[in-house]
All heavy atoms as an XYZ file, in Angstrom:
756
protein
N      13.675    -18.893     25.144
C      14.578    -18.874     26.279
C      14.467    -20.171     26.974
O      13.355    -20.675     27.254
C      14.144    -17.744     27.206
C      15.027    -17.712     28.487
S      14.922    -16.285     29.489
C      13.251    -15.736     29.460
N      15.496    -20.776     27.317
C      15.641    -22.114     28.157
C      15.029    -21.878     29.597
O      15.282    -20.726     30.094
C      16.870    -22.664     28.115
N      14.394    -22.875     30.143
C      13.796    -22.704     31.502
C      15.009    -22.540     32.400
O      14.721    -22.061     33.534
C      13.016    -23.875     31.787
C      11.612    -23.962     30.965
C      10.878    -25.167     31.376
C      10.819    -22.763     31.232
N      16.118    -23.084     32.219
C      17.279    -22.984     33.245
C      18.082    -21.662     33.093
O      18.991    -21.406     33.819
C      18.190    -24.188     33.169
C      18.856    -24.232     31.772
O      18.431    -23.542     30.879
O      19.739    -25.016     31.585
N      17.641    -20.771     32.235
C      18.362    -19.461     32.017
C      17.879    -18.530     33.029
O      16.628    -18.318     33.188
C      18.066    -18.907     30.508
O      18.562    -19.820     29.690
C      18.706    -17.626     30.360
N      18.821    -17.757     33.647
C      18.487    -16.809     34.719
C      18.162    -15.499     33.977
O      18.961    -14.996     33.150
C      19.580    -16.436     35.699
C      19.278    -15.518     36.701
C      18.436    -15.691     37.635
C      19.868    -14.302     36.645
C      18.261    -14.705     38.694
C      19.634    -13.359     37.409
C      18.711    -13.519     38.508
O      18.383    -12.543     39.410
N      17.058    -14.948     34.272
C      16.594    -13.631     33.718
C      16.412    -12.690     34.878
O      15.487    -12.816     35.668
C      15.220    -13.797     32.952
O      14.826    -12.533     32.398
N      17.324    -11.717     35.041
C      17.244    -10.852     36.256
C      16.003     -9.980     36.290
O      15.434     -9.624     35.169
C      18.542    -10.022     36.084
C      18.952     -9.981     34.606
C      18.401    -11.356     34.101
N      15.593     -9.571     37.450
C      14.429     -8.689     37.502
C      14.651     -7.474     36.625
O      15.745     -6.769     36.706
C      14.382     -8.328     38.992
C      14.940     -9.521     39.611
C      16.090     -9.996     38.787
N      13.687     -7.141     35.758
C      13.818     -6.064     34.784
C      12.502     -5.139     34.894
O      11.505     -5.723     34.612
C      14.113     -6.581     33.444
O      15.281     -7.334     33.495
C      14.398     -5.313     32.406
N      12.698     -3.882     35.057
C      11.550     -3.044     35.068
C      10.635     -3.173     33.865
O      11.246     -3.174     32.665
C      11.997     -1.606     35.160
C      10.804     -0.550     35.264
C      10.075     -0.531     36.363
C      10.550      0.281     34.200
C       8.946      0.340     36.404
C       9.514      1.166     34.180
C       8.751      1.145     35.346
N       9.409     -3.319     34.077
C       8.268     -3.472     33.070
C       8.342     -4.725     32.261
O       7.555     -4.970     31.296
C       8.226     -2.242     32.093
O       9.165     -2.232     31.197
N       9.201     -5.652     32.574
C       9.385     -6.913     31.828
C       8.185     -7.791     32.304
O       7.727     -7.873     33.493
C      10.653     -7.611     32.025
N       7.730     -8.620     31.322
C       6.481     -9.474     31.667
C       7.064    -10.772     32.378
O       6.399    -11.316     33.294
C       5.811     -9.871     30.412
C       4.586    -10.681     30.717
C       3.771    -10.841     29.444
C       2.506    -11.697     29.830
N       1.575    -11.782     28.742
N       8.263    -11.272     32.040
C       8.849    -12.397     32.591
C      10.187    -12.226     33.094
O      11.066    -11.780     32.343
C       8.717    -13.618     31.479
O       7.377    -13.836     31.105
C       9.257    -14.906     32.191
N      10.509    -12.733     34.192
C      11.906    -12.660     34.763
C      11.957    -13.528     35.982
O      10.897    -13.948     36.539
C      12.427    -11.207     35.058
C      11.510    -10.469     35.995
C      11.601    -10.459     37.307
C      10.634     -9.566     35.389
C      10.753     -9.702     38.149
C       9.686     -8.716     36.248
C       9.906     -8.817     37.603
N      13.138    -13.770     36.499
C      13.264    -14.522     37.786
C      12.725    -13.786     38.920
O      13.329    -12.596     39.112
C      14.651    -15.155     38.070
C      14.975    -16.227     37.050
O      15.257    -16.000     35.888
N      14.812    -17.493     37.556
N      11.827    -14.251     39.716
C      11.381    -13.531     40.914
C      12.396    -13.230     41.977
O      13.164    -14.161     42.291
C      10.171    -14.193     41.431
S       9.567    -13.522     42.991
N      12.589    -11.953     42.421
C      13.498    -11.757     43.465
C      13.194    -12.371     44.807
O      14.006    -12.469     45.699
C      13.577    -10.236     43.563
C      12.322     -9.765     43.001
C      11.860    -10.855     41.901
N      11.960    -12.903     44.918
C      11.550    -13.501     46.193
C      11.749    -15.075     46.088
O      12.456    -15.633     46.955
C      10.114    -13.182     46.542
C       9.756    -11.849     46.872
N      10.119    -11.282     48.144
C       9.235    -10.904     46.174
C       9.805    -10.001     48.134
N       9.218     -9.641     46.943
N      11.109    -15.738     45.140
C      11.111    -17.144     45.050
C      12.188    -17.715     44.135
O      12.518    -18.855     44.156
C       9.654    -17.683     44.669
S       9.209    -17.319     43.058
N      12.720    -16.789     43.293
C      13.709    -17.174     42.352
C      13.288    -17.854     41.112
O      14.188    -18.228     40.177
N      12.015    -18.179     40.944
C      11.515    -18.952     39.852
C      11.342    -17.876     38.551
O      10.906    -16.762     38.795
C      10.132    -19.509     40.078
C      10.227    -20.656     41.162
C      11.023    -21.840     40.642
O      10.821    -22.201     39.468
O      11.660    -22.449     41.415
N      11.498    -18.461     37.410
C      11.198    -17.749     36.206
C       9.652    -17.702     36.016
O       9.042    -18.688     35.927
C      11.813    -18.369     35.040
C      11.632    -17.648     33.592
C      12.270    -16.289     33.735
C      12.294    -18.482     32.563
N       9.113    -16.526     36.161
C       7.576    -16.460     36.185
C       7.209    -15.169     35.549
O       7.947    -14.231     35.436
C       7.099    -16.514     37.607
N       5.908    -15.164     35.204
C       5.325    -13.835     34.677
C       5.033    -12.934     35.907
O       4.850    -13.480     37.034
C       4.023    -14.168     33.921
C       4.244    -14.807     32.604
C       2.919    -14.858     31.778
O       1.907    -14.384     32.073
O       3.049    -15.512     30.691
N       4.953    -11.699     35.607
C       4.694    -10.731     36.634
C       3.651     -9.752     36.256
O       3.688     -9.253     35.063
C       5.995     -9.979     37.038
C       6.996    -10.703     37.667
N       7.239    -10.790     39.014
C       7.871    -11.658     37.199
C       8.266    -11.674     39.291
N       8.602    -12.250     38.167
N       2.704     -9.464     37.091
C       1.630     -8.416     36.803
C       2.160     -7.121     37.376
O       2.775     -7.071     38.439
C       0.403     -8.854     37.608
N       1.925     -6.097     36.603
C       2.429     -4.688     37.026
C       1.222     -3.731     37.348
O       0.163     -3.773     36.861
C       3.190     -4.131     35.828
C       4.507     -4.895     35.666
C       4.777     -5.905     35.009
C       5.740     -4.429     36.270
N       6.070     -6.262     35.059
C       6.713     -5.319     35.883
C       6.088     -3.344     37.055
C       8.029     -5.267     36.308
C       7.463     -3.264     37.558
C       8.356     -4.165     37.074
N       1.621     -2.921     38.367
C       0.637     -1.807     38.784
C       1.507     -0.580     39.182
O       2.679     -0.722     39.335
C      -0.224     -2.267     39.939
C      -1.549     -1.514     40.032
O      -1.675     -0.498     39.357
O      -2.392     -2.028     40.768
N       0.870      0.545     39.395
C       1.552      1.790     39.908
C       0.838      2.339     40.987
O      -0.442      2.344     41.104
C       1.684      2.750     38.733
C       2.535      2.359     37.582
C       2.569      3.340     36.478
O       1.784      4.242     36.408
O       3.433      3.196     35.675
N       1.670      3.012     41.807
C       1.037      3.880     42.878
C       1.500      5.333     42.518
O       2.628      5.526     42.372
C       1.460      3.615     44.330
C       1.204      2.146     44.713
C       1.042      4.574     45.333
C       1.651      1.706     45.982
N       0.552      6.256     42.381
C       0.848      7.602     42.038
C       0.743      8.511     43.316
O      -0.148      8.410     44.138
C      -0.042      8.199     40.995
C       0.114      7.578     39.644
N       0.914      8.041     38.664
C      -0.311      6.331     39.192
C       0.934      7.248     37.629
N       0.136      6.224     37.892
N       1.666      9.415     43.399
C       1.721     10.287     44.548
C       1.635     11.741     44.022
O       2.404     12.227     43.147
C       3.032     10.059     45.365
C       3.323     11.267     46.290
N       2.426     11.702     47.218
C       4.399     12.020     46.438
C       3.038     12.730     47.902
N       4.207     12.949     47.413
N       0.632     12.442     44.587
C       0.517     13.882     44.222
C       0.827     14.648     45.558
O       0.115     14.428     46.572
C      -0.871     14.166     43.714
C      -1.140     15.587     43.382
O      -0.465     16.488     44.145
N      -1.850     15.929     42.360
N       1.877     15.416     45.587
C       2.231     16.097     46.768
C       1.158     16.941     47.450
O       1.078     17.140     48.682
C       3.479     16.977     46.437
C       4.115     17.520     47.748
C       5.441     18.254     47.429
C       6.046     18.745     48.766
N       7.294     19.395     48.356
N       0.174     17.437     46.691
C      -0.841     18.322     47.154
C      -1.829     17.537     48.213
O      -2.297     18.138     49.063
C      -1.606     18.961     46.138
C      -0.736     19.891     45.290
C      -1.418     20.471     44.035
O      -2.571     19.999     43.737
N      -0.816     21.318     43.337
N      -2.042     16.325     47.929
C      -2.967     15.645     48.737
C      -2.463     14.435     49.584
O      -2.970     13.928     50.374
C      -4.274     15.225     47.982
C      -3.802     14.101     46.904
O      -2.708     13.656     46.883
O      -4.745     13.760     46.127
N      -1.157     14.140     49.291
C      -0.383     13.097     50.043
C      -1.019     11.714     49.960
O      -0.868     10.933     50.869
C      -0.221     13.434     51.481
C       0.558     14.772     51.668
C      -0.177     15.874     52.302
C       1.708     15.029     51.204
C       0.298     17.232     52.319
C       2.304     16.339     51.315
C       1.582     17.360     51.951
O       2.068     18.564     51.958
N      -1.849     11.425     48.980
C      -2.481     10.110     48.776
C      -2.225      9.594     47.547
O      -2.038     10.287     46.535
C      -3.971     10.211     49.101
C      -4.389     10.537     50.593
C      -5.843     10.413     50.624
C      -6.239     10.755     52.128
N      -7.594     10.766     52.335
N      -2.103      8.260     47.443
C      -1.791      7.657     46.190
C      -2.984      6.522     46.065
O      -3.276      5.894     46.932
C      -0.405      6.925     46.255
O       0.515      7.990     46.457
N      -3.349      6.261     44.786
C      -4.308      5.331     44.473
C      -3.759      4.254     43.398
O      -3.232      4.687     42.423
C      -5.603      5.945     43.936
O      -6.042      6.915     44.773
C      -6.667      4.989     43.633
N      -3.824      3.099     43.678
C      -3.445      2.015     42.866
C      -4.389      2.070     41.501
O      -5.692      2.350     41.636
C      -3.539      0.594     43.392
N      -3.870      1.770     40.399
C      -4.672      2.008     39.087
C      -5.879      1.008     38.919
O      -6.851      1.414     38.431
C      -3.770      1.899     37.931
C      -2.693      3.023     37.743
C      -1.859      2.699     36.495
C      -3.386      4.448     37.609
N      -5.698     -0.064     39.454
C      -6.663     -1.180     39.218
C      -7.638     -1.412     40.340
O      -8.282     -2.404     40.321
C      -6.029     -2.448     38.764
C      -5.251     -3.055     39.955
O      -5.022     -2.483     41.031
O      -4.887     -4.209     39.818
N      -7.683     -0.601     41.421
C      -8.503     -0.794     42.482
C      -8.931      0.447     43.213
O      -8.534      1.617     42.744
C      -7.761     -1.703     43.492
O      -6.789     -0.998     44.077
N      -9.598      0.329     44.279
C     -10.028      1.448     45.019
C      -9.254      1.639     46.271
O      -9.590      2.414     47.208
C     -11.453      1.365     45.445
C     -12.427      1.390     44.172
C     -13.873      1.228     44.532
C     -14.584      1.287     43.224
N     -15.760      0.542     43.173
N      -8.037      0.839     46.387
C      -7.283      1.020     47.533
C      -6.613      2.386     47.515
O      -6.102      2.924     46.426
C      -6.112     -0.078     47.411
C      -6.606     -1.433     47.583
C      -5.519     -2.407     47.216
N      -5.162     -2.342     45.886
C      -4.068     -2.868     45.339
N      -3.335     -3.455     46.058
N      -3.821     -2.683     44.071
N      -6.514      2.955     48.644
C      -5.754      4.289     48.783
C      -4.693      4.033     49.834
O      -4.814      3.522     50.929
C      -6.754      5.367     49.296
C      -5.961      6.700     49.539
C      -7.879      5.571     48.251
N      -3.439      4.593     49.507
C      -2.348      4.506     50.286
C      -2.031      5.927     50.811
O      -1.779      6.872     49.885
C      -1.158      3.925     49.551
C      -1.429      2.556     49.024
C      -1.996      2.336     47.716
C      -1.200      1.414     49.778
C      -2.281      1.182     47.355
C      -1.519      0.173     49.322
C      -2.017      0.002     48.075
N      -1.759      6.172     52.075
C      -1.332      7.429     52.593
C       0.062      7.435     52.811
O       0.691      6.513     53.415
C      -2.015      7.748     53.913
O      -3.375      7.790     53.672
C      -1.717      9.148     54.346
N       0.842      8.406     52.215
C       2.294      8.332     52.328
C       2.693      8.880     53.629
O       2.100      9.806     54.333
C       2.801      9.283     51.295
C       2.564      8.872     49.832
C       3.252      9.915     48.881
C       3.236      7.501     49.550
N       3.742      8.322     54.266
C       4.119      8.680     55.581
C       4.934      9.917     55.754
O       5.113     10.472     56.844
C       4.975      7.503     56.283
O       5.995      7.204     55.418
N       5.537     10.541     54.643
C       6.380     11.588     54.816
C       5.730     12.806     53.944
O       5.984     12.872     52.650
C       7.793     11.283     54.172
C       8.830     12.326     54.366
O       8.462     13.486     54.793
O       9.963     12.174     53.815
N       5.171     13.723     54.570
C       4.508     14.864     53.867
C       5.594     15.806     53.277
O       5.244     16.718     52.379
C       3.619     15.520     54.950
C       4.244     15.016     56.206
C       4.913     13.781     55.993
N       6.839     15.751     53.660
C       7.910     16.559     53.141
C       8.610     15.903     51.954
O       9.609     16.455     51.571
C       8.863     16.828     54.237
C       8.261     17.635     55.342
O       7.393     18.523     55.045
O       8.602     17.438     56.535
N       8.003     14.906     51.397
C       8.655     14.134     50.258
C       8.969     15.279     49.079
O       7.972     15.946     48.783
C       7.737     13.027     49.807
C       8.598     12.092     48.894
C       9.499     11.182     49.395
C       8.489     12.214     47.542
C      10.266     10.390     48.630
C       9.136     11.412     46.667
C       9.997     10.468     47.288
O      10.764      9.661     46.429
N      10.066     15.198     48.500
C      10.465     16.295     47.634
C       9.920     16.193     46.241
O       9.832     17.094     45.479
C      12.002     16.351     47.589
O      12.558     15.147     47.082
N       9.478     14.988     45.717
C       8.987     14.858     44.424
C       7.523     15.435     44.331
O       6.667     15.131     45.193
C       8.896     13.419     43.994
C      10.230     12.755     43.730
O      11.211     13.559     43.710
O      10.402     11.569     43.487
N       7.318     16.147     43.323
C       5.964     16.647     43.037
C       5.069     15.565     42.570
O       3.934     15.540     43.086
C       5.968     17.816     41.957
C       6.677     19.045     42.414
C       5.971     19.750     43.581
O       4.704     19.818     43.553
N       6.651     20.334     44.505
N       5.416     14.815     41.692
C       4.625     13.680     41.224
C       5.503     12.351     41.214
O       6.320     12.325     40.438
C       4.084     13.882     39.773
C       2.995     15.028     39.813
O       2.003     14.903     40.507
N       3.315     16.133     39.194
N       5.268     11.445     42.140
C       6.072     10.420     42.256
C       5.296      9.126     42.037
O       4.179      9.076     42.447
C       6.628     10.318     43.783
C       7.550      9.233     44.022
N       8.757      9.122     43.577
C       7.302      8.091     44.836
C       9.311      7.958     43.955
N       8.460      7.316     44.654
N       5.928      8.264     41.378
C       5.412      6.910     40.939
C       6.233      5.792     41.525
O       7.395      5.707     41.320
C       5.204      6.686     39.481
C       4.654      5.427     39.137
C       4.434      7.906     38.909
N       5.534      4.847     42.203
C       6.213      3.638     42.596
C       5.496      2.583     41.764
O       4.280      2.485     41.791
C       5.888      3.384     44.192
C       6.601      4.383     44.969
C       6.348      1.930     44.440
C       8.066      4.240     45.022
N       6.210      1.787     41.137
C       5.707      0.574     40.370
C       5.810     -0.707     41.194
O       6.659     -0.829     42.017
C       6.478      0.358     39.020
O       6.343      1.571     38.187
N       4.796     -1.557     40.956
C       4.689     -2.764     41.829
C       4.570     -3.775     40.785
O       3.813     -3.898     39.835
C       3.504     -2.714     42.675
C       3.471     -1.589     43.574
C       3.362     -4.095     43.418
C       2.028     -1.257     44.195
N       5.480     -4.937     41.046
C       5.277     -6.114     40.213
C       4.897     -7.244     41.235
O       5.410     -7.358     42.340
C       6.482     -6.547     39.508
O       7.738     -6.707     40.294
N       3.997     -8.096     40.705
C       3.661     -9.331     41.565
C       3.859    -10.587     40.816
O       3.402    -10.862     39.655
C       2.139     -9.201     41.936
C       1.746    -10.456     42.829
C       0.208    -10.256     43.165
N      -0.773    -10.152     42.103
C      -1.245    -11.174     41.487
N      -0.897    -12.407     41.827
N      -2.087    -10.927     40.517
N       4.584    -11.418     41.435
C       5.131    -12.747     40.840
C       3.859    -13.619     40.741
O       3.010    -13.819     41.734
C       6.139    -13.366     41.670
S       6.578    -15.004     41.163
N       3.593    -14.266     39.520
C       2.468    -15.141     39.376
C       2.736    -16.547     39.968
O       1.730    -17.347     40.080
C       2.167    -15.175     37.835
C       1.788    -13.931     37.274
C       0.522    -13.228     37.880
O      -0.544    -13.880     37.807
N       0.760    -12.087     38.436
N       3.986    -16.717     40.370
C       4.283    -17.941     40.994
C       4.163    -18.030     42.523
O       3.448    -18.824     43.093
C       5.780    -18.468     40.717
C       6.133    -19.834     41.243
O       5.512    -20.788     40.971
N       7.160    -19.802     42.197
N       4.670    -16.947     43.306
C       4.620    -16.916     44.702
C       3.662    -15.847     45.171
O       3.408    -15.779     46.324
C       6.019    -16.716     45.325
S       6.728    -15.044     44.918
N       3.148    -14.997     44.264
C       2.225    -13.996     44.640
C       2.851    -12.930     45.581
O       2.094    -12.018     46.146
C       0.949    -14.441     45.289
C       0.076    -15.093     44.179
O       0.011    -14.605     43.016
N      -0.422    -16.239     44.471
N       4.174    -12.758     45.615
C       4.757    -11.719     46.474
C       5.059    -10.499     45.525
O       5.369    -10.588     44.333
C       6.002    -12.224     47.077
C       5.890    -13.349     48.125
C       7.151    -13.790     48.669
C       5.043    -12.850     49.310
N       5.098     -9.413     46.157
C       5.227     -8.050     45.445
C       6.679     -7.644     45.528
O       7.493     -7.808     46.515
C       4.435     -6.963     46.075
C       2.914     -7.278     45.935
C       2.210     -7.962     46.839
C       2.320     -6.774     44.810
C       0.822     -8.272     46.629
C       0.867     -7.031     44.595
C       0.214     -7.748     45.515
O      -1.134     -7.955     45.337
N       7.136     -6.938     44.460
C       8.360     -6.167     44.404
C       8.077     -4.717     44.058
O       7.089     -4.423     43.408
C       9.247     -6.679     43.394
O       9.546     -8.137     43.507
N       8.908     -3.784     44.657
C       8.639     -2.348     44.487
C       9.826     -1.764     43.620
O      10.883     -2.104     43.805
C       8.578     -1.703     45.795
C       7.522     -2.116     46.877
C       7.600     -1.399     48.116
C       6.074     -1.977     46.165
N       9.406     -0.845     42.731
C      10.356     -0.259     41.823
C      10.134      1.302     41.899
O       8.940      1.752     41.964
C      10.058     -0.660     40.404
C      10.003     -2.137     40.267
C       9.092     -3.141     40.610
C      11.058     -2.979     39.617
N       9.519     -4.373     40.277
C      10.749     -4.312     39.618
C      12.191     -2.612     38.976
C      11.486     -5.250     39.086
C      13.134     -3.664     38.372
C      12.663     -4.910     38.496
N      11.206      1.981     41.881
C      11.198      3.434     41.892
C      12.131      3.969     40.809
O      13.183      3.550     40.721
C      11.632      4.042     43.178
C      11.656      5.444     43.280
C      12.015      6.015     44.631
N      12.032      7.436     44.666
C      13.010      8.191     45.265
N      13.942      7.628     45.976
N      12.825      9.566     45.179
N      11.526      4.711     39.887
C      12.285      5.176     38.705
C      12.962      4.013     37.974
O      14.068      4.098     37.700
C      13.367      6.165     39.066
C      12.775      7.450     39.841
C      13.205      7.802     41.050
C      11.707      8.209     39.215
C      12.622      8.905     41.684
C      11.158      9.275     39.760
C      11.636      9.636     41.131
O      11.094     10.691     41.712
N      12.258      2.923     37.777
C      12.754      1.805     37.117
C      13.823      0.998     37.797
O      14.456      0.039     37.240
C      13.076      2.050     35.639
O      14.361      2.713     35.583
N      14.110      1.316     38.963
C      15.025      0.491     39.851
C      14.386     -0.289     40.875
O      13.424      0.227     41.538
C      16.091      1.481     40.530
O      16.902      2.196     39.574
N      14.815     -1.502     41.084
C      14.172     -2.372     42.038
C      14.602     -1.853     43.532
O      15.799     -1.674     43.763
C      14.641     -3.799     41.917
C      14.080     -4.907     42.910
C      12.619     -4.978     42.751
C      14.889     -6.234     42.676
N      13.691     -1.578     44.387
C      13.987     -1.063     45.739
C      13.461     -2.069     46.838
O      13.949     -1.891     47.940
C      13.303      0.376     45.974
C      11.803      0.296     45.837
C      13.991      1.376     45.091
C      11.117      1.564     46.269
N      12.654     -2.989     46.545
C      12.305     -4.123     47.452
C      11.925     -5.308     46.613
O      11.150     -5.175     45.730
C      11.046     -3.585     48.316
C      10.638     -4.805     49.262
C      11.362     -5.141     50.374
C       9.606     -5.548     48.893
C      10.866     -6.116     51.114
C       9.119     -6.608     49.604
C       9.824     -6.877     50.734
O       9.503     -7.950     51.443
N      12.422     -6.495     46.946
C      13.331     -6.661     48.075
C      14.761     -6.251     47.749
O      15.163     -6.029     46.691
C      13.375     -8.171     48.232
C      13.016     -8.742     46.898
C      12.062     -7.717     46.309
N      15.531     -6.026     48.830
C      16.873     -5.536     48.621
C      17.818     -6.683     48.214
O      18.896     -6.399     47.653
C      17.419     -4.806     49.800
O      17.266     -5.611     50.955
C      16.573     -3.575     50.021
N      17.510     -7.952     48.588
C      18.357     -9.086     48.265
C      17.658     -9.968     47.274
O      16.437    -10.258     47.501
C      18.755     -9.915     49.641
C      19.621     -9.122     50.504
C      19.960    -10.037     51.731
C      20.830     -9.251     52.626
N      21.155    -10.041     53.813
N      18.365    -10.403     46.245
C      17.776    -11.285     45.216
C      18.122    -12.750     45.441
O      19.328    -12.990     45.886
C      18.306    -10.835     43.862
C      18.056     -9.342     43.516
C      18.650     -9.116     42.066
C      16.616     -8.959     43.545
N      17.227    -13.582     45.134
C      17.508    -15.026     45.117
C      17.904    -15.395     43.628
O      17.192    -15.169     42.733
C      16.278    -15.879     45.542
C      15.933    -15.453     46.975
C      16.483    -17.241     45.265
C      14.641    -16.167     47.421
N      19.085    -16.041     43.570
C      19.560    -16.487     42.189
C      19.531    -18.025     42.195
O      20.400    -18.581     42.894
C      20.931    -15.900     41.904
C      21.328    -16.257     40.576
O      20.720    -17.150     39.812
N      22.426    -15.625     40.064
N      18.534    -18.540     41.617
C      18.482    -20.126     41.448
C      19.323    -20.505     40.455
O      18.971    -20.560     39.227
C      17.067    -20.598     41.378
C      16.254    -20.223     42.609
C      14.931    -20.896     42.356
C      14.836    -22.306     42.858
N      13.556    -22.894     42.915
N      20.639    -20.890     40.689
C      21.483    -21.351     39.728
C      21.758    -22.828     39.710
O      21.473    -23.528     40.452
C      22.861    -20.682     39.673
O      23.164    -20.109     40.894
């Protein structure tokens, strides 16, 4: 792939244009799992624990995926393979 080719953010892809900085870069992936019974989620690669703010959330087992750009180190959030943050993409054309 040529360096000037735009590759849109794609769920689970290793390389795409970052929605934050717009650069074609590799992305590291992680997940946050939510179990409705305890309302806590733990990232797979660390001991960080995230408490969900809505105890009435309807999903029994919910997963948020996180990608981190290796160029700018900013995070993007994905739900059910759809990008949910950031909501606006930078397209460096």
